[in-house]
N, C-alpha and C positions, 0 to 999 in steps of 0.2 A: 217431583222437585226435591233436590237434596237439601237437607237441613243440617246445619252445623255452624261452627264459628270460623271466622276468617282470621288467619294468622296475621298479626301486625307486622311481623318481620318479612315474610315472603308472600303474603296474600293467598296462601294455599287454604283450601276448605278442609276443616277438620271436623269429624262427626262429634255430636254432642256426647259428653262423658269422657272424651279422650283428653287428658290434661296437657299433652305436649304435641306440637306439630310433627307429623311424621316426616316432613321434608327437611326442616331445619332444626327441630328440637326445641324451639322456643315455646314457653308456656302460653296456652290459648284458653284455658278454662276461665269461667267467670271469676273464680277465686284462684289465682295461680299458685297459692301456697298449698302445699300438700297437707293432708290431715295431720294434726298434731303439731303444726307449725314448722315441720322439718323442711329443709331446703331440697330442691330437686337433686337427683344424683349428680356427683361431680363430673362424670363423663358427659352427661347431657349439657351441663352448663359450659363445659369446655368446648363441646361441639358447637353450641350456639355462639360462643365468643370468637371462635376461630374464623377468620375471614376466608372466603373462597379464593382459590388461586388457580392460575392457568400457567402451564409450563411455557417458558420462552421458546419460540420456534428456532432460535439460533443457538442458545447455549443450554436450554432445558432447565434453567433456574426457575423455581416457582415464583410467580409474580401475582400480587393481590389484584383481584378484579377491579377495574376502574383506573389502574395505573397505565399511563400511556407509553412509558418506556421501561425496558428492563433495567433494573438498578445495577446489574452485573456487567452487561455488554453494551447497553444503550440501544438495543434493537427496539424498533417501534412495535408495540403490541397491537394485534388485531382485536376488534371488539369480541367479547365472549359470545359464543353461539347461544341462542335461546333454547335450543332443544338438544337433548342428549343423543348420541349415536350418529352425529353428522360426520361425514367423511372429511378428513383433512389431508394435508400433504404427507403427514406421517402416519396415516391410518385412521380408523374410526375412533372417535372419542369414547373412552371408557366411562361407564356410569359411576357415580359416587365421587368422592373427593379425589384430588390429585394425589399421586404417590408421594410419600415423604421424601424430603431432600436427602441427598447422599451426604456422607461425612465430609467430603470435600466442599460441597456447597454450604453446609452448615457452618463451617469455620471461615467463610469469606467475610471480609470486612464490610461493614455497613456504610453505604454512601449517604451523605446528607442529601436532602431533597434538592433535585435539580442537578446533582452531580453527574448523572448519566448523560445529560444534555451536553456537558462540557467535554465528553470523551471525543465527540466528532469535531475535532479542531481543524481539520484540513480536508480537502478533496482534490482529486486529480481530474483534469478535463482533457479528453483526447482531442488533438488537433487533426482535422481531416486533411486530405490531400489538397483541397481548395483553400485551405487556410482558415476555414470556419470551425467553430466549436462543435465537437461531437458529443458522445456520451460522457457522463461524469461518474466518478467513483468516489463515494463518501468514505472517508477513513474513520470509521466509528469504533473500531476495536483497538487492540494494542499492536497487533501485527497484521500485515496485509500483503500476502505473497502475490507476485505477478509473474506470468510466464506463459508457456504454450500449453501446459498441462492443466490438471484440476486445481486451479487457484481462484481466489476471490476476484482477482483482476486477470482475466484469461483472454489470450488472443490465439486461439487454436490454429488459425490459418497462417501464422507468421513463422516461416521456416528458420528464421535467424534468431528466434528466442529459444532458450533452453526450457525444458519442462517447468522447472522452478528457477526462474531467472534472477529475481531480486526480491527484496522485502522492504516495504515501507513501514517503519516502526516509530513509535513515540519513545524518546529517551529524555527523561525529565520533562522539560518544557519545549523540547525541540522535536521536529520531524526529521527522521534520518532515513536515507535510502542505503540499503546494504546489498552489495553484490553477492549472490549466493553461488560463487564459483562458476559463473556462466561462461560459455565459450566466447561470446562476442562482447561481453562487458556492458557496463552502464555508463552513459555519457551525460554530463550536465553542462548546460550552456553558460558561458562566462559573460560577465558584463565588464567591459573595459579590459584591464590587464590582469593576468593571473600568473603566478609563479608555477614553474614546472619542475618536478624532480627528474633526474636522468631517466632516459628510456620511457618517457611519457608518450601517450597516444593521443593525437589531436584529430578531430573530425571537422573537415571543412567541405561543404557540399557533399559529394559522394566519395571524397578522398579520405582514406584512413591512413594517417601518417605517424610513423614512430620517430620521435625527435630526441636527440641526445647530443652532448658536446662531442666533437669529432676526436677520435682517438689518434694518438701519434702513430704514423705509419711505421711498420717494422719491415725491414728488408734484410732478412738473415738467410744464410744458406742452409741446406739440409745437412745431414750427418756426414755426407761425402764432400761437402763444400760447394755444392751446385746451387746457384740462385734460381728462384722461380721466375720464369719469363712471363710478363704480363704488362698491361698498360701501367704507366707511371702513376703512382698514387701521390698526388700533391698535397701539401699541408692545407688544412681547412679548419674553420672555427666550429662549424655545425655539420651534423650528418642527419639527413632527413630520408627515411625509407618509406616508400609507398607500398602498403600492404594490399595484395590482391585477393579476390575471393578464392577460397580453397586453401588459404594460408601461404600463398607464394609471395615473393618479394618482386616488386616491379622496379621502377626507377629508384636509384640511390643518388641523392643530391648532396654534394659536399662543397657548399659555398665558402669562400674565403672570408667574406665580411661577417661582422658580428651582428648585423641587422639584415634580415631577409624578409621580403614581402611575398605574400602568396595571393594569387588571384587568377582571373581568366585571361588577362592580357596586360602587357606593360609592366610586369613585375619581375623579381628575380627568379621566381618559380611560377610557371603558368600552367593552367589546365584549361585550354581553350574549348575542349569538348564537354566540359561539365556545366550543364545549364543551371545548377544550383549554387555555383560560385559567383560572387560579385566580381566586378572588374578589379577592385582592390579590396581583398577580403580580410586578410589577417597579416600580422607581423610577428616574426620570431626573432628573439634577441638573446644573445649570450653575453654575459658580463661577469668577469671574475669567476668563470666556471659555473655561474648560475643561469638557468634558462627561464624565459618567460614568453608568454604569447599574449598578443593584444588583438582584440577584434577591431577592425577599422570601419565600423558602422555597416557591416554587411547585412543584406536582407534576411538571410536564413541563419545567421549566427555562426559562432565558433564554439565547439564543444570539446571538452577534455574527458578522457576516461577516468573514472574514479578508482582509487586504490582502496578496496574493501568497502568503505562506507563514507558518507558525506552528509553533513547537516544541510537541510534545504530551507530556503526562505520563500516568502510570498513572491510570486511572479517568476520563480525559477522554471526552466524547461528541462525535462529529463527525456533522453532518447535511449530506447532499448529496442533491439531488433529493428523493426521498421515503424515503431510507434513513437510518436512525439506527444508528451504529456505536459500540461501546464500545472504548476503547483499553486493552490489557493489556500492560504491560511485563513480560517474563518473565526 
C-alpha cells in the first residue's frame, strides 16, 4: 500500500517528506512552509498559479481549461482529455504544459466575458432543390470565404463557382458579401423595387439578362463612304441582352416603351420554356435615364448581380453558382 499525502490542488499522491506535488507544484507537506520560514521558490509558486491551457483547434490561441469558447475566434472548445498522449486531429498531445503563445497572440486585445459569443452574429442556410432547408453555416469568425476550392463554405461539385468565389465578412455592425472577382458573380434577391446602374445584370428564373438604356443608333459610312447594310435599328428606350452559357449573347430586346414586363407568357418579353419564371415575373423601367427593376410577386424571386460588395439583411437570399443561401442575422 502506498503511503503519502494527497495534493489538495490536483489529488495526486505525494510520498511522505516531499514538500511539493510533483504534478502541479502545490505545497503538500504537513507544514507547507519551508524551514526558516522562507517562501517556496518563485518558479514553483508561478507554476502553481498559472492555469492549465489548451490550444484552440481553429486558431491555436491558448485557452484556459474550463472555458467553453475561444476568446479570439469564438470556436467551441472540446473538453480537455483526461490522459496525456491521446491522438487528436493535429497529432498526439505532447506531455507537459502548452507551448507559450507567439508574439502575435500575446498582443491581441482581451475580450470581455461573453464577447466571443457575440462574434457569431449570422448564419447561412442552404436552400435545397425541393425548397426545404439544408445545411447551415455559422459565421463565427471575421471572414468566411465561399467557393469551389478549399474554403470554409465549400461546394466542390459546383462547376459555376470560382475556387474562391466570394467572402462573407463583418464590417462594423453589418454583414457584407464581397465578390472575389468571380467569373459568374454574386446575386442578391430584391424585395419590391431596386434601382439599377447602367449595364446591370438581372437574374430571373434561368435567364441572365444584361440591362441598360438603349444607345442612340449610329448609321455612318466607312472611310470610303459606304454604308453598312443590315436590318434597320429602330429607336428604343431599353436594351436587354440575354447571356448564354459559354459567354455568348442570345436574344437582344430593344423595346420602345419605358416600362417592360418579363415573364413566361402575356408580357413584353416572354420565356415560355423557362419553368422557373412566373407568368408575370418582373418589370423593368427607365425614367430620365435611370433604370429600375421590380419583382411582381414571383415565386422564385428576382436577383441582381452585386458590384463588388453589398450589405446583407436578415432574410436576404444570396445566389452564387448553383447555390441559394438564406441569410439569418442572430
